[in-house]
C-alpha positions in Angstrom: -90.6 92.1 30.9 -91.0 90.4 27.5 -88.2 90.6 24.9 -90.0 92.9 22.5 -91.0 95.2 25.4 -87.4 95.6 26.4 -86.2 96.3 22.9 -88.9 99.0 22.6 -87.7 100.6 25.9 -84.0 100.4 25.2 -84.2 101.6 21.6 -83.5 100.4 18.2 -80.0 99.9 16.8 -80.3 100.9 13.2 -77.7 103.6 12.4 -79.0 106.7 10.6 -76.9 107.2 7.5 -75.1 110.5 7.2 -72.5 111.8 4.8 -70.2 114.6 6.0 -66.7 115.7 6.7 -65.1 117.4 9.6 -65.6 121.1 9.2 -62.9 122.5 11.4 -59.5 120.9 11.4 -57.7 120.4 14.7 -54.8 122.6 15.5 -55.5 125.8 13.7 -54.4 127.7 16.9 -50.7 126.8 16.3 -47.8 128.1 18.3 -49.4 130.2 21.0 -47.2 132.4 23.0 -46.0 131.1 26.4 -48.2 132.2 29.3 -48.3 131.8 33.0 -51.2 130.3 34.9 -53.0 126.9 35.3 -53.3 124.4 32.5 -52.1 124.8 29.0 -52.4 127.4 26.3 -53.8 124.9 23.7 -54.5 121.2 23.2 -51.2 121.0 21.3 -49.3 122.2 24.4 -51.2 119.8 26.6 -50.1 116.9 24.3 -46.5 117.8 25.2 -47.0 117.7 29.0 -44.9 115.6 31.3 -46.2 112.1 31.9 -48.5 111.8 34.9 -46.8 110.4 38.0 -49.8 110.5 40.4 -53.5 110.3 40.0 -56.5 110.9 42.4 -59.4 108.5 42.5 -62.5 108.5 44.8 -62.9 105.4 47.1 -66.5 104.8 48.1 -68.0 103.0 51.1 -71.5 104.6 50.8 -74.0 101.8 49.9 -71.8 99.1 51.3 -71.9 97.3 54.7 -68.9 99.3 55.8 -69.9 102.4 57.8 -66.8 104.4 57.0 -66.4 107.8 55.2 -65.6 107.8 51.5 -62.0 108.9 50.7 -59.8 110.4 48.1 -56.9 108.1 47.2 -53.6 109.2 45.8 -52.2 106.5 43.5 -48.5 106.3 42.4 -48.4 105.7 38.6 -44.8 106.5 38.0 -43.2 103.5 36.3 -39.8 104.3 37.8 -41.2 104.3 41.4 -41.1 101.2 43.6 -44.7 102.0 44.7 -46.1 102.3 41.2 -49.6 100.9 41.2 -50.2 101.4 44.9 -52.4 103.7 47.0 -49.9 105.9 48.8 -52.3 108.2 50.7 -55.9 108.3 51.7 -57.9 111.4 52.7 -61.1 110.4 54.4 -64.0 112.8 54.3 -65.5 114.0 57.6 -68.9 112.2 57.2 -70.3 108.9 56.3 -72.7 108.5 53.4 -71.6 111.1 50.9 -71.1 108.9 47.8 -68.3 110.9 46.3 -68.9 110.8 42.6 -67.5 113.1 39.8 -65.1 115.9 40.8 -63.0 118.6 39.2 -60.5 121.4 39.6 -60.9 125.0 40.7 -58.9 126.1 37.7 -58.0 124.4 34.4 -56.8 125.4 31.0 -59.9 127.7 30.6 -58.0 130.0 33.1 -54.6 129.7 31.4 -52.8 133.0 31.2 -54.0 134.3 34.6 -51.0 134.2 37.0 -53.4 134.8 39.9 -54.9 131.3 39.5 -53.5 127.9 40.0 -54.8 124.3 39.6 -54.6 123.6 43.3 -58.1 122.7 44.7 -60.2 119.7 43.9 -64.0 120.2 44.2 -65.5 116.8 45.3 -69.2 116.6 45.6 -71.2 113.9 47.4 -74.0 113.0 45.0 -76.0 111.4 47.8 -75.4 113.8 50.7 -75.3 117.1 48.6 -72.2 118.0 50.6 -69.3 119.5 48.6 -65.7 119.1 49.7 -62.9 121.4 48.7 -59.5 119.6 48.9 -56.1 121.4 48.8 -53.4 119.6 46.8 -50.6 121.9 47.6 -48.8 118.7 48.7 -49.8 116.5 45.7 -49.2 113.3 47.5 -51.0 114.2 50.7 -54.0 116.4 49.9 -55.8 117.9 52.9 -59.4 119.1 53.4 -59.7 122.8 52.9 -63.5 123.4 53.2 -66.8 121.7 53.4 -70.0 123.2 52.0 -72.8 121.6 54.0 -76.0 120.5 52.2 -78.2 122.9 54.3 -76.4 125.8 52.8 -76.9 124.6 49.3 -80.5 123.6 49.7 -81.5 126.9 51.4 -79.8 129.2 48.9 -80.6 127.3 45.6 -83.2 124.6 46.3 -80.8 122.2 44.5 -79.5 118.8 45.4 -77.3 115.9 44.2 -74.2 117.7 42.8 -72.6 115.9 39.9 -70.2 117.4 37.3 -67.9 120.2 38.3 -66.1 122.5 35.8 -64.1 125.6 36.4 -65.1 128.6 34.4 -62.7 131.1 32.8 -63.6 133.8 35.4 -62.4 131.6 38.2 -65.8 130.5 39.5 -66.9 126.9 39.7 -70.1 125.5 38.1 -71.6 122.2 39.2 -74.6 120.4 37.6 -77.2 119.5 40.2 -79.5 116.6 39.5 -82.5 117.5 41.7 -84.3 119.9 43.9 -84.5 119.8 47.7 -87.0 117.0 47.5 -84.9 115.0 45.0 -87.2 115.8 42.0 -86.1 117.0 38.6 -85.1 118.9 36.7 -82.3 120.2 38.9 -80.1 123.0 37.7 -76.6 124.4 37.9 -74.9 125.6 41.1 -72.2 128.3 41.0 -69.4 128.8 43.6 -67.3 131.9 43.8 -63.5 131.9 44.0 -63.7 131.5 47.8 -65.9 128.4 47.3 -68.9 130.1 48.7 -72.3 129.5 47.2 -72.9 132.2 44.6 -76.4 131.0 43.5 -77.8 129.3 40.5 -76.1 129.8 37.1 -79.1 129.3 34.8 -81.6 132.1 34.2 -84.1 130.0 32.3 -84.2 126.2 32.1 -87.5 125.8 30.3 -87.6 122.5 28.5 -85.2 120.7 30.7 -86.8 117.6 32.4 -83.6 116.2 34.1 -79.9 117.1 34.4 -76.6 115.3 34.3 -73.4 116.3 32.6 -72.3 119.5 30.7 -69.5 121.0 28.7 -69.1 124.6 27.4 -67.4 125.9 24.3 -67.2 129.7 24.7 -66.0 130.5 21.2 -69.4 129.4 20.0 -71.3 130.8 22.9 -72.7 127.4 23.7 -73.0 124.9 26.5 -74.4 121.4 26.0 -76.0 119.4 28.8 -77.5 116.0 29.1 -80.2 114.2 31.1 -80.1 111.2 33.5 -83.0 111.1 36.0 -84.2 112.7 39.2 -82.4 111.5 42.4 -85.6 110.0 43.7 -85.7 107.7 40.6 -82.1 106.5 40.2 -81.2 106.3 43.9 -83.2 103.2 44.5 -81.7 101.2 41.6 -82.7 100.7 38.0 -86.3 99.7 37.1 -87.4 99.3 33.5 -90.9 100.5 34.5 -89.3 103.9 35.3 -88.1 104.1 31.8 -91.5 103.3 30.4 -93.0 105.9 32.7 -90.7 108.6 31.2 -88.6 109.0 34.4 -85.3 108.8 32.5 -84.0 111.5 30.1 -83.7 111.4 26.3 -82.8 115.1 25.7 -79.7 117.0 24.7 -79.8 120.7 25.5 -77.9 123.5 23.7 -77.6 126.6 25.9 -76.9 130.2 25.0 -73.8 130.6 27.2 -74.1 134.4 27.7 -77.9 134.4 28.2 -77.8 131.3 30.4 -80.9 129.8 28.8 -81.7 126.9 26.6 -81.5 127.8 22.9 -82.5 124.5 21.5 -83.2 121.0 22.7 -83.1 117.7 20.8 -85.1 114.7 21.9 -83.0 111.7 20.9 -86.0 109.3 21.4 -85.8 105.6 21.8 -82.2 105.5 20.4 -81.0 108.1 22.9 -82.3 106.9 26.3 -80.2 108.2 29.3 -77.7 110.4 27.5 -74.8 110.8 30.0 -71.3 112.1 29.4 -70.9 115.1 27.2 -67.6 115.6 25.3 -66.8 118.5 23.0 -63.7 118.4 20.9 -60.8 119.9 22.8 -60.0 122.3 19.9 -62.0 125.4 21.1 -62.7 126.4 17.5 -64.5 123.1 16.8 -68.3 122.6 17.1 -68.1 118.8 17.1 -69.0 116.8 20.2 -70.3 113.5 21.4 -72.6 112.1 24.0 -73.2 108.4 25.0 -76.7 107.2 25.6 -76.4 104.6 28.3 -79.5 102.5 28.0 -79.8 102.7 24.2 -76.0 102.0 24.0 -75.6 104.5 21.3 -73.2 107.4 20.7 -74.5 110.6 19.2 -72.5 113.3 17.4 -73.4 117.0 17.1 -71.9 119.9 15.1 -72.9 123.3 13.8 -73.5 123.7 10.1 -74.8 126.9 8.5 -75.5 128.4 11.9 -77.7 125.5 13.1 -76.9 122.6 15.4 -77.3 119.1 14.0 -77.4 115.9 16.0 -76.9 112.3 14.5 -76.5 108.8 15.9 -73.1 107.5 14.7 -72.4 104.4 16.8 -74.8 101.6 18.1 -73.8 98.7 20.3 -76.1 95.7 19.8 -77.6 94.0 22.8 -76.6 90.5 23.4 -78.1 87.3 24.9 -76.7 86.4 28.3 -77.7 83.2 30.1 -79.8 84.0 33.2 -81.2 87.3 31.7 -84.7 87.3 30.4 -84.0 90.1 27.9 -81.1 91.0 25.6 -78.5 92.8 27.6 -77.5 96.3 26.5 -73.8 97.4 26.5 -74.8 100.3 28.9 -72.3 103.0 27.7 -71.5 104.8 31.0 -68.4 106.9 30.2 -66.9 108.3 27.0 -63.7 110.3 26.4 -62.1 112.2 23.5 -58.3 112.2 23.2 -56.6 115.5 23.5 -55.7 115.6 19.7 -59.4 114.9 18.9 -58.5 111.8 16.9 -59.9 109.0 19.1 -63.1 108.4 21.0 -63.2 105.9 23.9 -66.2 104.5 25.7 -67.0 101.8 28.3 -69.7 99.2 28.0 -70.3 98.6 31.7 -72.5 95.5 31.3 -70.9 93.9 28.3 -67.5 94.4 29.8 -65.5 96.0 27.0 -63.8 99.3 26.3 -63.8 100.5 22.7 -61.6 102.9 20.8 -62.9 104.7 17.6 -61.0 106.8 15.1 -63.1 110.0 14.8 -61.0 111.8 12.2 -64.3 112.0 10.4 -66.6 112.6 13.4 -69.7 111.5 11.4 -68.2 108.2 10.6 -66.3 106.7 13.5 -64.2 103.6 12.9 -63.7 100.9 15.5 -59.9 100.4 15.9 -59.4 99.0 19.4 -61.3 96.9 21.9 -60.4 95.3 25.2 -62.4 93.2 27.7 -62.4 94.0 31.5 -65.1 91.8 33.1 -68.8 92.3 32.4 -71.9 90.1 32.8 -71.0 87.8 29.8 -69.0 85.3 31.9 -65.6 86.2 30.5 -62.8 85.2 33.0 -60.5 88.2 32.7 -57.7 88.3 35.3 -54.9 90.7 36.1 -52.3 89.6 38.6 -54.5 86.6 39.4 -57.4 89.0 40.3 -60.6 88.2 38.5 -62.1 91.4 37.1 -65.5 91.2 38.7 -67.8 94.1 37.7 -67.3 95.9 34.4 -65.3 98.9 33.0 -66.9 102.2 34.0 -65.1 105.5 34.6 -62.3 106.3 32.1 -59.4 108.8 32.1 -56.9 109.2 29.4 -53.3 110.6 29.7 -52.7 113.9 28.0 -50.5 112.2 25.4 -53.2 109.6 24.8 -51.0 106.6 25.5 -52.5 105.4 28.8 -56.1 104.8 29.6 -57.1 104.3 33.2 -60.4 102.6 34.1 -62.3 101.9 37.3 -65.4 99.7 37.8 -67.9 101.3 40.1 -70.9 103.2 38.7 -73.3 104.1 41.6 -73.7 102.2 44.8 -77.4 101.3 44.2 -76.7 100.1 40.6 -73.4 98.3 41.7 -75.4 96.3 44.2 -78.1 95.5 41.7 -76.0 94.5 38.7 -72.7 93.4 40.3 -73.5 92.2 43.9 -70.1 90.6 44.2 -68.6 94.1 44.3 -69.7 94.3 47.9 -67.3 91.4 48.7 -64.6 92.0 46.1 -64.4 95.8 46.0 -63.5 97.3 42.6 -60.3 97.9 40.7 -58.2 100.4 38.8 -56.5 99.3 35.6 -54.1 100.9 33.1 -54.7 100.2 29.4 -51.9 100.7 26.9 -53.1 102.6 23.8 -51.6 102.4 20.3 -51.9 106.0 19.2 -50.6 105.3 15.7 -52.9 102.6 14.3 -55.3 102.2 17.2 -55.4 99.3 19.6 -55.9 98.6 23.4 -54.2 96.1 25.7 -54.3 95.7 29.5 -51.1 96.5 31.2 -50.6 93.2 33.1 -48.1 94.8 35.5 -50.6 97.4 36.8 -53.5 96.8 39.2 -54.9 98.7 42.1 -57.1 96.3 44.0 -59.6 98.3 46.0 -60.9 95.0 47.5 -57.8 95.0 49.7 -58.3 98.5 51.3 -57.3 98.6 55.0 -60.9 99.4 56.1 -62.4 96.8 53.8 -63.5 96.5 50.2 -64.1 99.9 48.6 -65.3 101.1 45.2 -63.3 103.3 42.9 -65.0 105.9 40.7 -63.6 109.0 38.9 -60.0 109.7 38.2 -58.1 113.0 38.0 -54.4 113.8 37.2 -52.7 116.8 39.0 -51.5 118.1 35.6 -55.0 118.0 34.0 -56.7 115.4 31.9 -59.0 114.8 28.9 -62.3 115.3 30.7 -61.7 118.3 32.9 -59.6 120.7 30.8 -61.6 123.2 28.6 -59.8 125.6 26.3 -61.0 129.1 25.4 
């Protein structure tokens, strides 16, 4: 593809000017009464949580030459432990070929105050197999398999496939975004599980206008859910092709749903500057209407908020493509994950191809300011090493500690795309890093003492994807 053709497909990079101030200040829900139940009463309470000592991360063999089941790894992250930075337990799934992807809890801060609920079970979908695993973490170090929902059950009852994002709802049920139908075509929909992890059915009543599906986040005080679009499974599963973008097979829309009516209220087409909008992040303050989404291919971050009863969407960050030797077109950053800190002050995102992680001050959400950047591999040829291990691949999934001081990052995106853009990952496996964060002035630095090398797994090189903390984290906890 010629240079000008690629730029037309990936989108322009001119920022749309916008003048505005944050409308709702963080922390207006001060000093809530103590409650029992999972999670925290407010983001302020979450900020005071004990430091994480364990984390869970998915280890992937799907799409590699190793015919072994994917697994859930327990990693020690307690700096006082002799095993800090080591995988201390592995829970293999029963089948080969799931491609464990994003996962979530059965209960989070949206259920806070209900003593009958606890944050005990992880819901771990296989985006390739459409199999859903429920894992019991009553022993936090050694989780065990509680239940498996087979794809035949999901397909027959909902005609949905390719489970992606999992969120608990305040009523104790589980909602999972599904990327396709039984044939792997769009637009997909939303699967709901009851408290016993049985298939309840489809959540949405009307999805008119949705072409594809991907991530979602709900904000019940404003009766809204926001969802994004990637592509149908039959498109992305075979690897990335620019001609699929030109053919309209990748998403550009952001959907605002009426939470109570379970139907789309309004959709925004982000156009050439919003190709492949992925991770959706609202402010953690439940009174706020501000949120962000990262458009991967266009390498842009879009901000939304509600003003005078109407939703508004604007592009606030653009990452310029760069020239890289051996590539016949300018390489986009490819923003694949974003996070908002629990105090709603900082936004983080990863440029999977460029190889950097960025930190922005979003005190004014319409005018983010770059305050931190760190390099962790990428296609640009940078030789970044931690403990003598060259960081092949690029930074991908992010997870931030509740106090905002530690950012964890892994490097695997999706097996077909890993194999295409970072073929050395088959040989080297991927990695898990810890990034130290300056929460006062901004700033990022790799913790040189921390590295989990998934290239040295007992069954052979594996790929690490999403990260969760037993005590909750900045991309799974929703407050009501």
